[in-house]
MARTI-549063 format. One line per field, with one value per atom (N, C-alpha, C, O): chain; x, y, z; residue in one letter; atom name. Coordinates in Angstrom, 1 decimal. Example, Ala and Ser with C-alpha at 12.3 -4.5 7.8 and 13.67 -1.06 7.14 Angstrom:
ch (A;A;A;A;A;A;A;A)
x (13.2;12.3;13.2;14.2;12.8;13.7;12.9;13.4)
y (-5.7;-4.5;-3.3;-3.3;-2.2;-1.1;0.0;1.1)
z (7.8;7.8;7.8;8.5;7.1;7.1;7.9;8.0)
aa (A;A;A;A;S;S;S;S)
at (N;CA;C;O;N;CA;C;O)
//
This chain:
ch (A;A;A;A;A;A;A;A;A;A;A;A;A;A;A;A;A;A;A;A;A;A;A;A;A;A;A;A;A;A;A;A;A;A;A;A;A;A;A;A;A;A;A;A;A;A;A;A;A;A;A;A;A;A;A;A;A;A;A;A;A;A;A;A;A;A;A;A;A;A;A;A;A;A;A;A;A;A;A;A;A;A;A;A;A;A;A;A;A;A;A;A;A;A;A;A;A;A;A;A;A;A;A;A;A;A;A;A;A;A;A;A;A;A;A;A;A;A;A;A;A;A;A;A;A;A;A;A;A;A;A;A;A;A;A;A;A;A;A;A;A;A;A;A;A;A;A;A;A;A;A;A;A;A;A;A;A;A;A;A;A;A;A;A;A;A;A;A;A;A;A;A;A;A;A;A;A;A;A;A;A;A;A;A;A;A;A;A;A;A;A;A;A;A;A;A;A;A;A;A;A;A;A;A;A;A;A;A;A;A;A;A;A;A;A;A;A;A;A;A;A;A;A;A;A;A;A;A;A;A;A;A;A;A;A;A;A;A;A;A;A;A;A;A;A;A;A;A;A;A;A;A;A;A;A;A;A;A;A;A;A;A;A;A;A;A;A;A;A;A;A;A;A;A;A;A;A;A;A;A;A;A;A;A;A;A;A;A;A;A;A;A;A;A;A;A;A;A;A;A;A;A;A;A;A;A;A;A;A;A;A;A;A;A;A;A;A;A;A;A;A;A;A;A;A;A;A;A;A;A;A;A;A;A;A;A;A;A;A;A;A;A;A;A;A;A;A;A;A;A;A;A;A;A;A;A;A;A;A;A;A;A;A;A;A;A;A;A;A;A;A;A;A;A;A;A;A;A;A;A;A;A;A;A;A;A;A;A;A;A;A;A;A;A;A;A;A;A;A;A;A;A;A;A;A;A;A;A;A;A;A;A;A;A;A;A;A;A;A;A;A;A;A;A;A;A;A;A;A;A;A;A;A;A;A;A;A;A;A;A;A;A;A;A;A;A;A;A;A;A;A;A;A;A;A;A;A;A;A;A;A;A;A;A;A;A;A;A;A;A;A;A;A;A;A;A;A;A;A;A;A;A;A;A;A;A;A;A;A;A;A;A;A;A;A;A;A;A;A;A;A;A;A;A;A;A;A;A;A;A;A;A;A;A;A;A;A;A;A;A;A;A;A;A;A;A;A;A;A;A;A;A;A;A;A;A;A;A;A;A;A;A;A;A;A;A;A;A;A;A;A;A;A;A;A;A;A;A;A;A;A;A;A;A;A;A;A;A;A;A;A;A;A;A;A;A;A;A;A;A;A;A;A;A;A;A;A;A;A;A;A;A;A;A;A;A;A;A;A;A;A;A;A;A;A;A;A;A;A;A;A;A)
x (171.2;171.2;170.1;170.4;168.9;167.9;168.3;168.0;168.9;169.4;170.4;170.3;171.3;172.2;171.5;171.9;170.6;169.9;169.0;169.0;168.4;167.5;168.4;167.8;169.6;170.5;171.0;171.5;170.9;171.4;170.4;169.2;171.0;170.2;169.4;169.7;168.3;167.6;168.5;168.3;169.5;170.4;171.3;171.6;171.7;172.5;171.7;172.3;170.4;169.6;169.4;169.5;169.3;169.1;170.4;170.3;171.5;172.8;173.0;173.5;172.6;172.8;171.9;172.3;170.6;169.7;170.3;170.2;170.8;171.3;172.6;172.9;173.3;174.5;174.2;174.9;173.1;172.8;171.9;172.0;171.0;170.1;170.8;170.3;171.8;172.5;173.0;173.0;173.5;174.0;172.8;173.0;171.7;170.5;170.1;169.8;170.0;169.5;170.5;170.0;171.7;172.7;172.6;172.7;172.4;172.3;171.1;171.1;170.0;168.8;168.9;168.5;169.6;169.8;170.7;170.6;171.7;172.6;172.2;172.9;171.1;170.6;170.1;169.3;170.6;170.2;169.1;169.3;167.9;166.8;167.2;167.5;167.2;167.5;166.3;165.3;166.5;165.5;165.7;166.8;164.7;164.8;164.2;163.1;165.1;164.6;164.1;164.9;162.8;162.3;162.0;161.4;162.4;162.3;160.9;160.6;160.1;158.9;158.8;159.6;158.0;157.7;156.2;155.5;155.8;154.4;154.2;155.0;153.3;152.9;151.5;150.8;151.2;149.9;149.1;149.8;147.8;147.0;145.6;145.1;145.0;143.6;142.7;142.8;141.6;140.6;139.2;139.1;138.2;136.8;136.6;136.8;136.1;135.9;134.4;133.7;133.9;132.5;132.6;133.7;131.5;131.4;130.5;129.5;130.7;129.9;129.7;130.4;128.6;128.3;128.3;128.2;128.3;128.3;126.8;126.4;126.0;124.7;124.6;125.4;123.8;123.7;123.4;123.9;122.7;122.5;123.7;123.8;124.7;125.9;127.1;128.1;127.1;128.3;127.8;127.7;127.7;127.3;126.0;125.8;125.1;123.8;124.0;123.3;125.0;125.3;126.1;125.8;127.2;128.2;128.5;129.5;127.6;127.7;128.9;129.4;129.4;130.5;131.9;132.8;132.0;133.2;133.7;132.9;135.0;135.5;135.8;135.8;136.1;136.5;137.8;138.0;138.6;139.8;139.6;140.6;138.4;138.1;138.2;138.1;138.4;138.5;137.1;136.2;137.0;135.7;135.7;136.7;134.6;134.4;133.7;132.7;134.1;133.4;133.4;134.3;132.2;132.1;133.3;133.7;133.8;134.9;136.2;137.2;136.3;137.5;137.8;136.9;139.1;139.5;139.9;141.1;138.9;139.1;138.6;137.7;139.3;138.8;138.8;139.6;137.9;137.9;138.5;138.2;139.2;139.7;139.2;138.9;139.1;138.8;140.0;141.1;139.7;140.7;141.9;143.0;141.6;142.6;143.7;144.8;143.4;144.4;145.4;146.4;145.0;145.8;147.2;148.2;147.4;148.8;149.6;150.8;149.0;149.7;150.3;151.1;149.9;150.4;149.4;149.6;148.1;147.0;146.4;145.2;147.3;146.8;146.5;146.5;146.3;145.9;146.8;148.0;146.2;146.8;147.7;148.4;147.6;148.3;147.8;146.6;148.7;148.3;147.9;148.6;146.8;146.3;145.9;145.3;146.3;145.9;145.1;145.4;144.0;143.1;143.4;143.2;143.7;144.0;142.8;141.7;143.1;142.1;141.7;140.9;142.2;141.9;143.2;144.1;143.3;144.6;144.7;145.7;143.6;143.6;144.4;144.6;144.8;145.4;144.5;144.1;144.1;143.2;144.0;145.1;143.4;144.0;143.1;141.9;143.8;143.0;142.7;143.6;141.5;141.0;139.9;139.5;139.5;138.4;138.6;139.3;138.0;138.1;136.7;135.7;136.6;135.3;135.0;135.9;133.8;133.4;134.3;134.7;134.6;135.4;134.9;135.6;133.6;133.1;133.6;133.5;134.1;134.5;136.0;136.8;136.3;137.7;138.1;137.3;139.4;140.0;139.1;138.8;138.8;137.8;138.2;138.7;137.9;138.0;136.6;135.9;136.4;135.1;135.5;136.2;135.1;135.5;134.4;133.2;134.9;134.0;133.4;134.2;132.1;131.5;130.6;129.7;131.0;130.3;128.8;128.5;128.0;126.5;125.8;124.6;126.6;126.1;125.8;126.6;124.5;124.1;124.1;124.4;123.6;123.6;124.9;125.1;125.9;127.3;127.8;128.5;127.5;127.9;127.2;127.9;125.9;125.2;125.7;125.8;126.0;126.6;127.9;128.2;128.7;130.0;129.8;130.4;128.8;128.5;129.6;130.2;129.9;131.0;131.8;131.2;133.1;133.9;135.3;135.8;136.0;137.3;138.3;138.1;139.2;140.2;141.5;141.7;142.5;143.9;144.2;144.0;144.7;145.2;146.7;147.3;147.3;148.7;148.7;148.1;149.5;149.6;151.0;151.9;151.3;152.6;152.9;152.2;154.0;154.5;156.0;156.7;156.3;157.8;158.6;158.2;159.7;160.5;161.2;161.7;161.2;161.8;163.3;163.9;163.9;165.3;166.2;167.3;165.7;166.5;166.2;166.8;165.2;164.8;165.8;166.3;166.2;167.2;166.5;165.3;167.2;166.7;166.8;166.4)
y (123.4;122.6;123.0;123.0;123.4;123.9;125.1;125.2;126.1;127.3;126.9;127.5;126.0;125.6;125.0;125.4;124.1;123.5;124.6;124.5;125.5;126.5;127.4;128.0;127.6;128.5;127.9;128.6;126.6;125.9;126.1;126.3;126.0;126.0;124.7;123.7;124.6;123.4;122.2;121.1;122.5;121.4;121.0;119.8;121.9;121.7;120.8;119.9;121.2;120.4;119.0;118.1;118.8;117.5;116.7;115.5;117.3;116.7;116.2;115.2;117.1;116.8;115.6;114.7;115.6;114.5;113.2;112.2;113.2;112.0;111.5;110.3;112.4;112.0;111.5;110.6;112.0;111.6;110.3;109.5;110.2;109.1;107.7;106.9;107.4;106.1;105.8;104.7;106.9;106.7;106.2;105.3;106.9;106.6;105.2;104.4;104.8;103.5;102.4;101.4;102.7;101.7;101.5;100.4;102.6;102.5;101.7;100.9;101.9;101.1;99.7;98.8;99.4;98.0;97.2;96.0;97.9;97.2;97.2;96.6;97.9;97.8;96.4;95.9;95.9;94.6;94.8;95.5;94.3;94.4;93.5;92.3;94.1;93.3;92.5;93.0;91.2;90.3;90.2;89.7;90.5;90.5;89.1;88.8;88.4;87.1;87.4;87.6;87.4;87.6;86.4;86.4;85.2;84.0;83.3;82.3;83.8;83.2;82.8;83.3;81.8;81.4;81.3;81.2;81.3;81.1;79.7;79.2;79.0;77.7;77.8;78.7;76.8;76.8;75.5;74.4;75.6;74.5;74.7;75.8;73.6;73.6;73.3;72.4;74.2;74.0;74.3;74.8;73.9;74.4;75.6;75.7;76.7;78.0;78.3;78.2;78.6;79.1;80.5;81.0;81.1;82.4;82.4;81.6;83.3;83.4;84.8;85.7;85.0;86.3;86.2;85.1;87.4;87.4;87.5;88.5;86.4;86.3;85.2;84.2;85.2;84.2;82.8;81.8;82.7;81.4;80.8;79.6;81.7;81.2;81.1;80.4;81.8;81.8;81.4;80.2;82.3;82.0;82.7;83.9;82.0;82.7;83.8;84.8;83.6;84.6;85.7;86.9;85.4;86.4;86.2;85.7;86.6;86.4;87.1;86.8;88.2;89.0;88.6;89.4;87.5;87.1;85.8;84.8;85.7;84.5;83.4;83.7;82.2;81.1;81.4;80.9;82.3;82.7;84.0;84.5;84.5;85.6;87.0;88.0;87.1;88.4;88.9;88.1;90.2;90.9;91.0;91.5;90.7;90.8;92.1;92.5;92.8;94.0;94.0;93.6;94.3;94.3;95.0;96.1;94.5;95.0;94.4;94.5;93.6;93.0;91.8;91.2;91.6;90.5;89.3;89.2;88.5;87.5;86.2;86.1;85.1;83.8;82.9;83.0;81.9;80.8;79.6;79.4;78.7;77.5;76.3;76.3;75.2;73.9;73.5;73.9;72.8;72.5;71.7;71.7;70.9;70.0;70.9;70.3;72.1;73.0;73.7;74.2;73.7;74.5;73.9;74.6;72.5;72.0;72.2;72.1;72.6;72.9;74.3;74.7;75.1;76.4;77.5;78.7;77.1;78.0;78.2;78.0;78.7;78.9;80.4;81.2;80.8;82.1;83.2;83.2;84.2;85.3;85.0;85.9;83.8;83.5;84.3;84.6;84.8;85.6;84.6;83.6;84.9;84.1;84.9;85.9;84.4;85.0;84.0;82.8;84.4;83.5;83.9;85.0;82.8;83.1;83.8;83.4;84.8;85.6;86.8;87.6;87.0;88.1;88.7;88.0;90.0;90.7;90.9;91.4;90.7;91.0;89.9;88.8;90.4;89.4;89.3;90.3;88.1;87.8;87.3;86.7;87.4;86.9;85.8;85.9;84.7;83.6;84.1;84.3;84.3;84.7;83.9;84.1;82.8;82.0;80.6;80.3;79.7;78.3;77.8;78.2;76.8;76.2;75.0;74.5;74.5;73.3;72.1;72.1;71.2;70.1;69.1;68.3;69.2;68.3;68.7;67.9;69.9;70.4;70.0;70.1;69.6;69.2;70.0;70.2;70.4;71.1;72.2;72.3;73.1;74.1;75.5;75.5;76.5;77.9;78.5;78.2;79.5;80.2;81.7;82.2;82.4;83.8;84.7;84.6;85.6;86.5;87.6;88.3;87.7;88.7;89.7;90.3;90.0;90.9;90.6;89.4;91.5;91.2;91.2;91.3;91.1;91.1;89.6;88.9;89.2;87.8;87.5;86.4;88.5;88.3;88.0;87.2;88.8;88.6;87.2;86.5;86.7;85.4;84.3;83.3;84.5;83.5;83.5;82.4;84.7;84.7;84.0;83.4;84.1;83.4;81.9;81.2;81.4;80.0;79.1;79.4;78.0;77.1;76.8;76.5;77.0;76.7;76.2;76.5;75.5;75.1;76.2;76.8;76.5;77.6;77.2;76.2;77.8;77.6;78.8;80.0;78.5;79.6;79.5;78.5;80.7;80.8;81.3;82.3;80.7;81.1;81.2;80.4;82.1;82.5;81.8;81.8;81.0;80.3;80.5;80.9;80.4;80.5;79.4;78.2;79.8;78.8;77.9;78.4;76.7;75.7;76.0;76.1;76.0;76.4;75.3;75.6;74.1;73.1;72.9;72.1;73.6;73.5;74.2;75.3;73.5;74.1;75.1;74.9;76.1;77.1;76.6;77.4)
z (28.7;27.6;26.6;25.4;27.1;26.3;25.5;24.3;26.2;25.5;24.4;23.3;24.6;23.6;22.4;21.3;22.6;21.5;20.7;19.5;21.4;20.8;19.9;19.0;20.3;19.5;18.2;17.3;18.1;17.0;15.8;16.0;14.6;13.4;13.3;14.0;12.5;12.3;11.9;12.4;11.1;10.7;11.9;12.0;12.7;13.9;14.9;15.5;15.1;16.0;15.5;16.3;14.2;13.7;13.8;14.2;13.6;13.8;15.2;15.5;16.2;17.6;18.0;18.7;17.5;17.7;17.2;18.0;16.0;15.4;16.1;16.0;16.8;17.5;18.9;19.4;19.5;20.8;20.8;21.7;19.9;19.8;19.9;20.6;19.1;19.2;20.6;21.1;21.3;22.7;23.6;24.4;23.5;24.3;24.0;24.9;22.7;22.3;22.8;23.3;22.7;23.2;24.7;25.2;25.4;26.9;27.3;28.2;26.5;26.8;26.5;27.2;25.4;25.0;25.9;26.0;26.5;27.4;28.8;29.7;29.1;30.5;30.8;30.1;31.9;32.3;33.4;34.4;33.1;34.0;35.2;35.1;36.4;37.6;38.1;38.3;38.2;38.7;40.2;40.6;40.9;42.4;42.8;42.5;43.5;44.1;45.5;46.4;45.6;47.0;47.8;48.8;47.3;48.0;47.7;48.4;46.8;46.5;45.0;44.2;44.7;43.3;43.1;44.1;41.9;41.5;41.0;40.1;41.5;41.1;40.4;40.7;39.6;39.0;39.3;39.5;39.2;39.6;39.0;38.9;38.4;37.9;39.0;39.7;39.1;40.1;39.5;38.4;40.2;39.9;40.7;41.9;40.0;40.7;40.7;39.6;41.8;42.0;42.6;42.9;42.9;43.5;44.7;44.7;45.6;46.8;47.2;46.9;48.0;48.6;50.1;50.7;50.7;52.2;52.7;53.3;52.4;52.8;53.8;53.7;54.8;55.8;55.2;55.8;54.1;53.5;52.8;52.6;52.6;51.9;52.8;52.5;53.9;54.8;56.2;56.5;57.1;58.5;58.8;58.5;59.5;59.8;60.9;60.9;61.7;62.8;62.3;62.6;61.6;61.1;59.6;59.3;58.8;57.3;56.7;55.6;57.4;56.8;57.4;57.3;58.1;58.8;58.1;58.0;57.8;57.1;58.2;59.4;57.7;58.6;59.4;60.5;58.8;59.5;60.4;61.0;60.4;61.3;60.6;61.3;59.3;58.7;58.3;58.1;58.3;57.9;56.4;55.8;55.8;54.4;54.1;54.8;53.0;52.6;51.1;50.4;50.5;49.0;48.3;48.8;47.3;46.5;46.8;46.1;48.0;48.3;47.3;46.9;47.0;46.1;47.0;47.4;47.4;48.4;47.7;47.0;48.1;47.7;48.9;49.9;48.9;49.9;49.1;47.9;49.9;49.3;49.9;51.1;49.2;49.8;50.6;50.3;51.7;52.7;52.2;52.7;51.1;50.5;49.8;49.5;49.5;48.8;49.8;49.4;51.0;52.0;52.1;52.1;52.2;52.3;51.0;51.1;49.9;48.7;48.7;47.8;49.7;49.8;49.7;49.8;49.4;49.3;50.7;51.0;51.6;53.0;53.2;52.3;54.4;54.8;54.2;54.4;53.5;52.9;51.7;51.2;51.1;49.9;48.8;48.7;47.9;46.7;45.6;45.4;44.9;43.9;42.7;42.8;41.5;40.2;39.5;39.5;38.9;38.1;36.7;36.3;35.9;34.5;33.8;34.0;33.0;32.4;33.2;32.7;34.4;35.3;35.7;36.1;35.7;36.1;37.6;38.1;38.3;39.8;40.5;40.1;41.7;42.7;43.8;44.4;44.1;45.2;46.4;46.3;47.6;48.8;49.3;49.3;49.8;50.4;51.9;52.7;52.2;53.5;54.1;55.2;53.3;53.8;53.4;52.4;54.2;53.9;53.7;54.2;52.8;52.4;53.3;54.1;53.3;54.0;53.6;52.4;54.5;54.2;53.1;52.6;52.8;51.7;50.3;49.4;50.1;48.8;48.6;49.5;47.4;47.0;45.8;44.9;45.8;44.6;44.0;42.9;44.9;44.6;45.2;46.4;44.5;45.1;45.0;44.1;45.8;45.8;45.8;46.8;44.8;44.7;45.3;45.0;46.2;46.9;45.9;45.3;45.9;45.0;45.8;45.3;47.0;47.8;48.0;48.4;47.7;47.9;46.5;46.4;45.4;44.1;43.7;43.1;44.0;43.8;42.3;41.8;41.5;40.0;39.4;38.6;39.9;39.4;39.8;39.0;41.0;41.4;40.6;40.2;40.3;39.5;38.1;37.5;37.6;36.2;36.1;35.1;37.2;37.2;37.1;36.3;37.9;37.9;38.4;39.5;37.7;38.1;36.8;35.8;37.0;35.8;36.2;37.4;35.3;35.6;35.2;34.1;36.1;35.8;36.2;37.1;35.7;36.2;37.0;36.7;38.2;39.1;39.3;39.1;39.6;39.9;41.3;41.6;42.2;43.5;44.0;43.6;44.9;45.3;46.6;47.6;46.6;47.7;48.0;47.1;49.2;49.6;49.0;49.0;48.4;47.7;48.8;49.8;48.6;49.5;49.4;48.4;50.6;50.7;50.0;49.6;49.8;49.2;47.7;47.0;47.2;45.8;44.9;45.2;43.9;42.9;42.0;41.6;41.6;40.7;39.3;38.4)
aa (M;M;M;M;N;N;N;N;N;N;N;N;F;F;F;F;V;V;V;V;S;S;S;S;K;K;K;K;L;L;L;L;S;S;S;S;P;P;P;P;K;K;K;K;G;G;G;G;R;R;R;R;Q;Q;Q;Q;L;L;L;L;T;T;T;T;L;L;L;L;W;W;W;W;S;S;S;S;V;V;V;V;L;L;L;L;P;P;P;P;V;V;V;V;I;I;I;I;L;L;L;L;F;F;F;F;S;S;S;S;L;L;L;L;A;A;A;A;T;T;T;T;C;C;C;C;N;N;N;N;E;E;E;E;K;K;K;K;V;V;V;V;V;V;V;V;D;D;D;D;D;D;D;D;G;G;G;G;Y;Y;Y;Y;I;I;I;I;W;W;W;W;K;K;K;K;K;K;K;K;H;H;H;H;K;K;K;K;V;V;V;V;T;T;T;T;A;A;A;A;T;T;T;T;A;A;A;A;Y;Y;Y;Y;N;N;N;N;S;S;S;S;F;F;F;F;P;P;P;P;S;S;S;S;Q;Q;Q;Q;T;T;T;T;S;S;S;S;K;K;K;K;I;I;I;I;H;H;H;H;P;P;P;P;G;G;G;G;I;I;I;I;T;T;T;T;A;A;A;A;W;W;W;W;G;G;G;G;D;D;D;D;S;S;S;S;L;L;L;L;K;K;K;K;P;P;P;P;G;G;G;G;M;M;M;M;K;K;K;K;I;I;I;I;I;I;I;I;A;A;A;A;V;V;V;V;S;S;S;S;R;R;R;R;D;D;D;D;L;L;L;L;I;I;I;I;P;P;P;P;L;L;L;L;G;G;G;G;L;L;L;L;D;D;D;D;Y;Y;Y;Y;N;N;N;N;A;A;A;A;Q;Q;Q;Q;V;V;V;V;K;K;K;K;I;I;I;I;E;E;E;E;G;G;G;G;D;D;D;D;T;T;T;T;S;S;S;S;I;I;I;I;Y;Y;Y;Y;L;L;L;L;V;V;V;V;K;K;K;K;D;D;D;D;K;K;K;K;M;M;M;M;H;H;H;H;S;S;S;S;K;K;K;K;W;W;W;W;K;K;K;K;N;N;N;N;R;R;R;R;I;I;I;I;D;D;D;D;I;I;I;I;Y;Y;Y;Y;M;M;M;M;G;G;G;G;E;E;E;E;D;D;D;D;K;K;K;K;K;K;K;K;K;K;K;K;A;A;A;A;L;L;L;L;K;K;K;K;W;W;W;W;G;G;G;G;R;R;R;R;K;K;K;K;K;K;K;K;V;V;V;V;T;T;T;T;I;I;I;I;H;H;H;H;Y;Y;Y;Y;R;R;R;R;V;V;V;V;K;K;K;K;R;R;R;R;D;D;D;D;S;S;S;S;I;I;I;I;E;E;E;E;L;L;L;L;K;K;K;K)
at (N;CA;C;O;N;CA;C;O;N;CA;C;O;N;CA;C;O;N;CA;C;O;N;CA;C;O;N;CA;C;O;N;CA;C;O;N;CA;C;O;N;CA;C;O;N;CA;C;O;N;CA;C;O;N;CA;C;O;N;CA;C;O;N;CA;C;O;N;CA;C;O;N;CA;C;O;N;CA;C;O;N;CA;C;O;N;CA;C;O;N;CA;C;O;N;CA;C;O;N;CA;C;O;N;CA;C;O;N;CA;C;O;N;CA;C;O;N;CA;C;O;N;CA;C;O;N;CA;C;O;N;CA;C;O;N;CA;C;O;N;CA;C;O;N;CA;C;O;N;CA;C;O;N;CA;C;O;N;CA;C;O;N;CA;C;O;N;CA;C;O;N;CA;C;O;N;CA;C;O;N;CA;C;O;N;CA;C;O;N;CA;C;O;N;CA;C;O;N;CA;C;O;N;CA;C;O;N;CA;C;O;N;CA;C;O;N;CA;C;O;N;CA;C;O;N;CA;C;O;N;CA;C;O;N;CA;C;O;N;CA;C;O;N;CA;C;O;N;CA;C;O;N;CA;C;O;N;CA;C;O;N;CA;C;O;N;CA;C;O;N;CA;C;O;N;CA;C;O;N;CA;C;O;N;CA;C;O;N;CA;C;O;N;CA;C;O;N;CA;C;O;N;CA;C;O;N;CA;C;O;N;CA;C;O;N;CA;C;O;N;CA;C;O;N;CA;C;O;N;CA;C;O;N;CA;C;O;N;CA;C;O;N;CA;C;O;N;CA;C;O;N;CA;C;O;N;CA;C;O;N;CA;C;O;N;CA;C;O;N;CA;C;O;N;CA;C;O;N;CA;C;O;N;CA;C;O;N;CA;C;O;N;CA;C;O;N;CA;C;O;N;CA;C;O;N;CA;C;O;N;CA;C;O;N;CA;C;O;N;CA;C;O;N;CA;C;O;N;CA;C;O;N;CA;C;O;N;CA;C;O;N;CA;C;O;N;CA;C;O;N;CA;C;O;N;CA;C;O;N;CA;C;O;N;CA;C;O;N;CA;C;O;N;CA;C;O;N;CA;C;O;N;CA;C;O;N;CA;C;O;N;CA;C;O;N;CA;C;O;N;CA;C;O;N;CA;C;O;N;CA;C;O;N;CA;C;O;N;CA;C;O;N;CA;C;O;N;CA;C;O;N;CA;C;O;N;CA;C;O;N;CA;C;O;N;CA;C;O;N;CA;C;O;N;CA;C;O;N;CA;C;O;N;CA;C;O;N;CA;C;O;N;CA;C;O;N;CA;C;O;N;CA;C;O;N;CA;C;O;N;CA;C;O;N;CA;C;O;N;CA;C;O;N;CA;C;O;N;CA;C;O;N;CA;C;O;N;CA;C;O;N;CA;C;O;N;CA;C;O;N;CA;C;O;N;CA;C;O;N;CA;C;O;N;CA;C;O;N;CA;C;O;N;CA;C;O;N;CA;C;O;N;CA;C;O;N;CA;C;O;N;CA;C;O;N;CA;C;O;N;CA;C;O;N;CA;C;O)
//
């Protein structure tokens, strides 16, 4: 094909381009993007978000790098802890969570003390300054849950 086009005159190449271009554009316009239904939906919820580090004073004095569900924490992981009242909503172990304004996907790997309600705690490794800078704020989260089999689409 390349040899054929290179042998054409500039006017012939232009004519070939203008005859092929509409076909390509039409093909792209009529392509239906296939939506894959994987059985999950994204729900949203407003929560108070704080940040924590894997220090004995903030987690466990004996095992500061181990979550309440038994996972090992390492700096750089995108992990959140949830207040226990959020677990029945679908924010349970390994749930995927997006925080509005952030493109990352976090995993629920930790639980907070039962005194906290409607709250998430974002893991900031050992960067205490970053956690303090985050502070406490109201955010909207989106979390992925299995679609109920009787729920209508």
